[in-house]
PAZA-257725 format. One line per 8 residues: number of its first residue (from 1); for each residue z, y negated, x negated of N, C-alpha, C. Coordinates in steps of 0.2 Angstrom, whole numbers, plus 5000, padded with zeros to 4 digits. Each point is the difference from the previous one (the first is absolute). Layout:
! residues N
NUM) Z Y X Z Y X Z Y X  ...;
***
This chain:
! residues 183
1) 5000 5006 4996 5000 4994 5004 5000 4994 4996  4995 4995 5001 5001 4994 4996 5006 4996 5000  5003 4998 4995 5006 4996 5000 5001 4995 5005  4994 4996 5001 5001 4995 5005 5001 5001 5007  4999 5007 5002 5000 5001 5007 5007 5000 5003  5005 5003 4996 5007 4999 5003 5002 4992 5000  4998 4996 4996 5002 4993 5000 4997 4997 5006  4994 5002 5002 4996 4996 5005 5003 5003 5007;
9) 5001 5006 5001 5001 5003 5006 5008 5002 5001  5003 5001 4995 5007 5003 5001 5006 4994 5000  5006 5003 4999 5006 4996 5001 5002 4996 4994  4996 4996 4997 5002 4996 4994 5004 4994 5003  5006 4999 4997 5004 4995 5002 5002 4994 4995  5003 4995 5002 5003 4995 4995 4995 4994 5000  5003 4995 4996 4996 4994 5000 4994 5001 4995  4995 4997 5002 4994 5001 4996 4997 4993 4998;
17) 4996 5000 4995 4997 4993 4998 4996 4997 5006  5000 4994 5001 4997 4997 5006 4993 4999 4998  4995 5002 5005 4993 4999 4999 4998 4992 5002  4996 4997 4996 4998 4994 5001 4996 4999 5007  5002 4996 5004 4997 4999 5007 5004 5003 5005  5005 5004 4999 5004 5004 5005 5006 4995 5002  4999 4999 5007 5005 4995 5003 5007 5003 5000  5001 5006 4999 5007 5003 5000 5004 4999 4994;
25) 4996 4998 4994 5003 5000 4994 5005 4994 4999  5006 5001 4997 5005 4995 4999 5002 5000 4993  4999 4994 4997 5002 5000 4993 4997 5005 4995  4993 5002 5002 4996 5004 4996 5002 5008 5001  5004 5001 5005 5002 5007 5002 4998 5002 5007  4997 5006 5000 4998 5003 5006 5006 5005 5002  5003 4998 5006 5005 5005 5002 4998 5005 5004  5003 5006 5001 4998 5006 5003 4997 4999 5007;
33) 4995 5004 5001 4997 5000 5007 5001 5007 5003  5003 5004 4997 5001 5007 5002 4995 5005 4997  5001 5006 5002 4996 5005 4997 4992 4999 5002  4996 5004 4996 4993 5000 5002 4999 5005 5006  4994 5001 5002 4999 5003 5006 5002 5008 5000  4999 5003 4995 5002 5007 4999 5007 5001 4999  5004 4995 4998 5007 5000 4999 5003 5000 5007  4997 4998 5005 5003 5000 5007 4999 5006 5004;
41) 4997 5005 4998 4997 5005 5004 5004 5007 4998  4999 5004 5005 5002 5007 4999 4993 5004 5000  4996 4998 4996 4993 5003 5000 4999 5007 4998  4995 5003 5002 4999 5007 4998 4992 5000 4998  4999 5003 4994 4993 5000 4997 4998 5007 5000  4995 5002 5004 4998 5007 5000 4997 5002 4993  5001 5006 4998 4997 5002 4993 4996 5007 5002  4994 4999 4997 4995 5006 5001 5001 5005 4994;
49) 4996 5005 5000 5000 5005 4995 4996 4998 4994  4996 4994 5001 4996 4997 4995 5000 4993 5000  4999 4996 4995 5000 4993 5000 4995 4997 5005  4994 5003 5001 4995 4998 5005 5003 5001 5007  5004 5005 5002 5003 5001 5006 5006 4995 5001  5003 4999 4995 5006 4995 5001 4997 4993 5001  4995 4998 4997 4997 4994 5001 4997 4999 5007  4997 5006 5003 4998 5000 5007 5005 4999 5005;
57) 5006 5004 4999 5005 5000 5004 5004 4993 5001  4999 4996 4994 5003 4993 5000 4995 4995 5001  4994 5001 5001 4995 4995 5001 5001 4995 5005  5000 4994 4998 5001 4995 5005 4993 4996 5001  4998 5000 5006 4994 4997 5002 5001 4993 5003  4996 4995 4999 5000 4994 5003 4999 5001 5008  5004 4996 5003 5000 5000 5008 4996 4994 5002  4999 4995 4996 4996 4994 5002 4996 4998 4995;
65) 4995 4996 5001 4995 4998 4995 5004 4995 4994  5005 4997 5003 5004 4995 4995 5006 5004 4997  5001 5006 5001 5005 5004 4997 4998 5002 4993  5002 4996 4995 4998 5001 4993 5006 5001 4995  4999 5003 4995 5006 5001 4995 5001 4993 4997  5006 4999 4997 5002 4993 4997 4995 4998 4995  4997 5004 4996 4995 4997 4995 4993 4998 5003  4999 5001 5006 4994 4998 5003 5001 4994 5004;
73) 5006 4997 5001 5001 4994 5004 4999 4994 4996  4999 5001 4993 5000 4994 4996 5007 4998 4998  5000 4994 4996 5006 4998 4998 5004 4996 5005  5006 5003 5002 5004 4997 5005 5005 4995 4998  5003 5002 4994 5006 4996 4997 5006 5001 5004  5005 4997 4998 5007 5001 5004 4999 4996 5007  5001 5004 5005 4999 4997 5007 5007 4997 5002  5006 5004 4998 5006 4998 5002 5002 5000 5008;
81) 4995 5004 5003 5002 5001 5008 4997 5006 5002  5003 5003 5005 4997 5006 5002 4994 5000 5004  4996 5005 4999 4993 5001 5004 5000 5007 5002  4996 5002 5005 4999 5007 5002 4995 5003 4996  5001 5006 4999 4994 5004 4996 4994 5001 5005  4994 5000 4998 4994 5001 5004 4999 5007 5002  5003 5005 4997 4999 5007 5001 5004 5004 4995  4999 5007 5000 5004 5004 4995 4998 4999 4993;
89) 4993 4998 4999 4998 4999 4993 5004 4994 4997  5000 4995 5004 5003 4993 4998 5008 5002 4999  5003 5004 5004 5007 5001 5000 5002 5004 4994  4996 5005 4998 5001 5005 4995 4999 4997 4993  4996 4994 5000 4999 4996 4993 5004 4994 5000  5005 4999 5005 5004 4994 5001 5003 4997 4993  4999 4994 4999 5002 4997 4993 5007 4997 5001  5005 5005 5000 5007 4997 5000 5003 4997 4994;
97) 4996 5001 4995 5002 4998 4993 4993 4997 4997  5001 4995 4996 4994 4998 4996 5002 5001 4993  4995 5004 4996 5002 5002 4994 4994 4997 4995  5002 4997 4995 4995 4998 4995 5002 5004 4993  4995 5003 4997 5000 5003 4994 4997 4995 4995  5004 4999 4994 4997 4996 4995 4999 5004 4994  4994 5000 4997 4998 5004 4995 4999 4997 4993  5001 5004 4995 4998 4998 4993 4996 5005 4998;
105) 4994 4998 4998 4995 5006 4998 4999 5004 5006  5001 5007 4999 4998 5005 5005 5007 5003 5003  5006 4996 4999 5006 5002 5002 5003 4995 5005  5004 5002 5005 5004 4996 5004 5006 4998 4996  5002 4994 4999 5006 4998 4997 5005 4997 5004  4998 4997 5006 5005 4997 5004 4998 5001 5007  5005 5001 5005 4999 5001 5007 5004 4995 5004  4997 4997 5004 5003 4995 5005 5000 5002 5007;
113) 5006 5001 5003 5000 5003 5007 5003 4994 5004  4996 4999 5005 5002 4994 5005 5000 5003 5007  5003 4997 5005 5000 5002 5007 4993 4999 5002  4998 5004 5005 4994 5000 5003 5000 4998 5008  4997 5003 5004 5000 4998 5007 5005 5005 5004  5005 4996 5003 5005 5004 5004 4996 5004 5006  5003 5006 5002 4998 5003 5006 5006 5004 5003  5001 4999 5006 5005 5003 5004 4997 5007 5002;
121) 5005 5005 5002 4998 5006 5002 4999 5001 5007  5001 4995 5004 5000 5000 5007 4992 5001 5002  4999 5005 5005 4994 5001 5003 4994 5001 4996  5001 5004 4994 4994 5001 4996 4998 5007 5001  5002 5003 5006 4998 5007 5001 4993 5001 5002  4997 4994 5002 4993 5001 5001 4996 5001 4994  5002 4998 4994 4997 5001 4994 5003 5006 4995  5006 5001 5001 5004 5004 4995 5000 5007 5003;
129) 4996 5005 4997 4999 5007 5003 5005 5005 4996  5003 4998 4995 5004 5005 4996 5008 5000 5002  5001 4996 5005 5007 4999 5002 5001 5001 5008  5006 5003 5001 5002 5001 5007 5003 4993 5002  5000 4998 5007 5002 4994 5002 5005 5001 5006  5004 4995 5001 5005 5000 5005 5000 4993 5004  5002 5000 5006 5001 4994 5003 5006 4997 4999  5001 4993 4998 5006 4997 4998 5002 4994 5005;
137) 5005 5002 5004 5002 4995 5005 5004 4994 4996  5003 5002 4995 5003 4995 4996 4995 4995 4997  4995 5002 4998 4995 4995 4997 4996 4996 5006  5000 5004 5006 4997 4996 5005 5005 4994 5002  5006 5001 5000 5005 4995 5001 5000 4995 4995  5000 5002 4994 5000 4995 4994 4994 4996 5000  4994 5003 5002 4994 4996 5000 4998 4997 5007  5005 5001 5004 4999 4997 5007 4993 5002 5003;
145) 4998 5007 4999 4994 5002 5002 5000 5003 5007  4995 4999 5004 4999 5003 5007 4996 5006 4999  4997 5002 4995 4997 5006 4999 5004 5004 4995  4998 5007 5000 5004 5005 4996 4999 4998 4992  5005 5001 4996 4999 4999 4993 5002 5007 4997  4995 5002 4995 5001 5007 4997 5002 4999 4993  5004 5004 4997 5002 5000 4993 4999 5007 4997  4999 5000 4993 5000 5006 4997 5006 5005 5001;
153) 4999 5006 5002 5005 5005 5001 5002 5003 4993  5006 4999 4998 5003 5002 4994 5001 5008 5000  4998 5003 4994 5002 5007 5000 5007 5001 5000  5002 5006 5003 5007 5002 5000 5001 5005 4995  5005 4998 4995 5001 5005 4994 5003 5007 5003  5003 5000 5006 5003 5006 5002 4995 5005 5003  4994 4997 5001 4995 5004 5004 4995 5003 4995  4999 5006 5001 4994 5003 4996 4994 4998 5002;
161) 4995 4998 4995 4994 4997 5001 4996 5003 5006  4999 5007 4999 4996 5003 5005 5002 5000 5007  5007 4998 5001 5002 5000 5007 4998 4993 5004  4998 4995 4996 4998 4994 5003 4993 4999 4999  4996 5005 4998 4993 5000 4998 4996 4999 5006  5002 5003 5006 4996 4999 5006 4999 4993 5002  5005 4996 4999 4999 4993 5001 4995 4996 4997  4998 5003 4994 4994 4997 4996 4993 5003 5001;
169) 5000 5005 5004 4994 5004 5001 4997 4997 5007  4994 5001 5001 4997 4998 5006 5003 5004 5006  5000 4998 5006 5004 5003 5006 4997 5006 5001  4993 5001 4999 4997 5007 5002 5003 5005 4996  5001 4999 4994 5003 5005 4995 5007 5002 5002  5004 4995 5002 5007 5001 5002 5000 5004 5006  4996 4998 5005 5000 5003 5006 4998 5008 4999  4995 5001 4996 4998 5007 4999 5005 5004 4997;
177) 5004 4997 4995 5006 5004 4997 5005 5001 5005  5001 4996 5005 5005 5001 5005 4998 5006 5005  4994 5000 5001 4997 5005 5005 5000 5007 4996  4999 5000 4994 5000 5006 4996 5007 5003 5000  5005 4996 4999 5007 5001 4999 5003 5003 5007  4997 4998 5005 5003 5003 5007 4996 5005 5003  4995 5004 4996 4996 5005 5002 5004 5007 5000;
***
């Protein structure tokens, strides 16, 4: 795994160098905006018996014409405000951190990590397919929402993974398993 992936998507914490143009920076410091997208989830990534099958099982296709990966959006810079992902591709390449690699010759000699774009976990179930979701009345009250608010469902450490697997499979598979069990 490339070293920059955990820094971009995972739970890096602490005060970072402030990015020029970021309205959230105070005295040259960028204060924490929370974990990156994958740090908020109880995600499951299916693994095939070959690399090719694993890639196909985890393939994310755009759902809209403007659902592009971060590197195809062009230079966005520090927005300092929340925006919604355009689809699953945009979500999975979300830039929660800005990372600058400084090189000397053919080696990276310095790394600068700054805050990127904040993203809340609420109602991302339309784009996130590797996570189970639950309705949250607490979030509905907090956000004063008249429509249901869904949050990622955390894995329970007391539960064996295969016992909760049917929640992540299509309904037809779960229904078929129940019918076979009751024969």
